[in-house]
N, C-alpha and C positions, 0 to 999 in steps of 0.2 A: 293441407298443402296439395300441390299438383304433383302427380306421380307419373305423368306421361308427357312425351315430347315428340315434336316433329322436327326433323333435320333436313334442310334442303341441300341436296347433293347431286343435282341433275345437270347443272350448267357445264358449258364447254371449258370455262376457265382459260381462255386463250392467252391472257397476259402472263400467267405463271408458267405456261407451257412453251417457254422460249426454246429455240433450237429445234423445233419440230417434234418435241415429245408428245406422245399420245396418251400418257398417263393422266387420268382424270384428276382434277385439282384435289378432291378429298383424300387422295392417296399420296399426295406430296407430303413430305415429312418436315417436322420441326423438332430438332434434337433427336432425330431417329424415330419419332412416333408419328404415324400418319395423322393428318389434320382431322379426319373423321373420328378416329379413335380418341384423340384428345378431347374432341367435343363430347363424345359419348361418356368419357371418363369424368369430365367436369360435371355433366348433368347427373350422372350416377352418384357422384359424391354429394350432390344436393338432394338425393333421395328419389330421383327418377328411376323407374324400373322398366317401363314400357316405352319402346321407341318405334317411330315410323321414320324411315329414311327414304326420301323421294329421290329416285335415280332416273337418269336419262342418258347422257353421253357416257359411252363405254360402261354401261350398267353391269355388264357381265364381270368386269374386273372388280367392281365394288362388291358385287355379290360374292365373288370368290374370296375376297379379302375378309369379309365378315364371316362367311361359313367356315373358313379354314382357321380362324383364330379361336382357340379354346378359352381365351380369357373372358369372353362375353358370357358363355354358359357357366363358367366357374363363378362368376359374380351374380348369377341368377337373373341376367338381363334378357328381356324378350325384345327381339329386334325383327321388325317386318319391313321388307323392301316394297316400296310403292312406285310403280312405273308411271312416268310422265312422258308420253310419246311426243308431246309438243314442247320439249325442253329448250328449244331455241327461242321460245317466246319469253316474256318477262317473268320474274320470279313469283308473281301472284298466281300464275297458272300452276306452278308447282305446289303452292299452298292448297289450291283447290283440288289437286289430285288426291288429297287426304280426306276429302269428304266421304263420310261413311266409315272411316277407319277410327274415328274418335267419337265418343258419346258425351263428352264434356270438355272443360277447359284443358288446354295443354300448353306446355312451353314450346316456343317456336324459335329456331335459330338456323344458322347456315353452317355448313361443314367447313367453311374457310375462315372461321373466326376462332382465335385462340383466346381463352379468357380464364380468369381465376374461378375456382369453385364458388367463391363469394358472389360472383355475378350471376351464376346459375341459381344460387339460393335466393337472390333478390327476386327473380322471376318465379321460382317454385313456391315461395311464400306470399306472393301477391294476393290481395283480397279481390276476388272476382265479383264480390257483391257490390263494389263501388264503381266498377268499370268493366268494359268488355275487352279492354286491351291495356296492358301495362308495358311500357317500353323502357328497357334499361338504357340510361343515358349517362354521358360523361360531361360534367360541367368544367373540366380542366381544359378550356379552349386553347390555351397557349401551348399545351403539350400534345395536341392531336397530330398524329402522323398522316401526311398526305391529305391535308384539309380540303384540297380541291375535289378529291374523290369522296370525301365524307358526306354522309347524309345529315344535314343540319336540322335542328328542331328549335322552334320558337314556342315557348310556353306562355300561358296566360292564367291568371288567378291561381297561382301556386303550381299544382302538379298537372294541370290540364294542358294537353297539346293543342296549340293554336294552328301552326302550319309545320309541314315537314317536306323537305326537298333538298337535293344536292345543290340547287341553284340559289338558295336563300342567301341574302346579304346581311340580314339582321336576324340573329339567333342567339340563344343563350346556352345551348348544350348540343351534344352530338350523339346520334344513334349508335349504340354499341352492337346492334344486331341480335339482341336476345330479348324475347317478348314472353309475356304470359297473355294468352288470348282465349276468348270464348268462341263458340261456334258462330256468333254474330259476325265475326270477321269474314267467314266464308260466304255469308249471305251478301255482304257488301262487295266482296271481290267478284262474286258471280254476277251481280248487277252491272259492274263495270265491264266484265268480259262479254256479257250479252249485248252491251251497247256499242263496243268498239272492237271486239274480237281479240283483245289482249288485256292484261291487267298487271300492274305492279303492286307489290306489297304496300308501298308508300301510298298508293291511291286508296287502298282499303283503310289504312290508318287515317288518312285525311277525312274519309267519309265518317268514320266513327268519331273523329275529333269534332266535326260539325254538330254532332249529337251530344257532345260532352260525355262521351263514353270511352275516351282515350286519355290515359295519364302516363306520366313518366315516373321512373324510379331511379334515384341517384345511386350510382355504384360506389360512391365515395372514393376510397383510395385503391380500389381493386384494379388489376391490370387486365387489359384487353388489347387485341391487335387484329385488324382485318388483314388477312394474308392473301393479297391479290397478285402480288408480283414476287420475283425472286429477291428483290431488295427488301421488301416487307418481311419476307420469311427470314432473311438474314438478321434483320433488326430484332424480330421477335426472339430469335435464338440468342442474340447477345443479351437481351434484357432478362430472359429466363435463366440463362447461365449465371448472370451477375446477381440476380435477386433470389434465385432458388425458389421461384413461385410456380413452377410447372405443376400441373395436376398430378396428384398422387397416383401411383400404380399399385396401391395396396390391393389385397385380394378381395376385399368387400367394401362397399360404400360406407362412409362414416355415418353414424346414426345422428339424424338431425331432428330436434324437437321444437326448435324455435328459430325465427329468422335471424340473420347475422346482425350484429351491431357494429357500426363503423364509427371510428373516432373522427 
């Protein structure tokens, strides 16, 4: 299984910072727990022990939050902050900032996504022998919150990604923002960056898809929520309170020896 992860936490997060707040999005809380910490906890519960966190906007606040929190060391987690000075560009540039920090496959996600431990497990146990990228997706189209902003995915021949874009009108599932990727993704993103001066993660996924090296993983009944706005944050809190599916804050990650099974 995959034991390392990259978390993108560099963006300005303007939509959630209503009222002029300068607190970076990863430090906004859901049920009192910062988004970044929730992400790290869910990944740790899936067996991830080494983390790279890409920072940019108000990086000093994120660094202080991590270094002053004893919980990470208590759980034996290794966390490295990776600077992205071009954080105002697309998220693919933040992914590329991790080049040289990983020597093999890693789980990739964003600090503004809340998700069950089971979603993290889907990525951590993905087989990197059959693809260079596995994207966790939700087939429950009718239940997607804020579909206009969701990244849509159309699959072909079973698990293979055909197209991915927020603008798709024909699609069968939605991107949950959690991936298992090989270093081949960085090569694809770098080619896009060299040609146009910017690159999005979706562009890298699309390039791997044309080579039949990008697949989807169904998250089944697991919960996830993209927390881009205050209303999305409030919705996530209501669901977590009602369903009691918040990531555990136990002292050590659960032991995982096999991938989850969904009904």
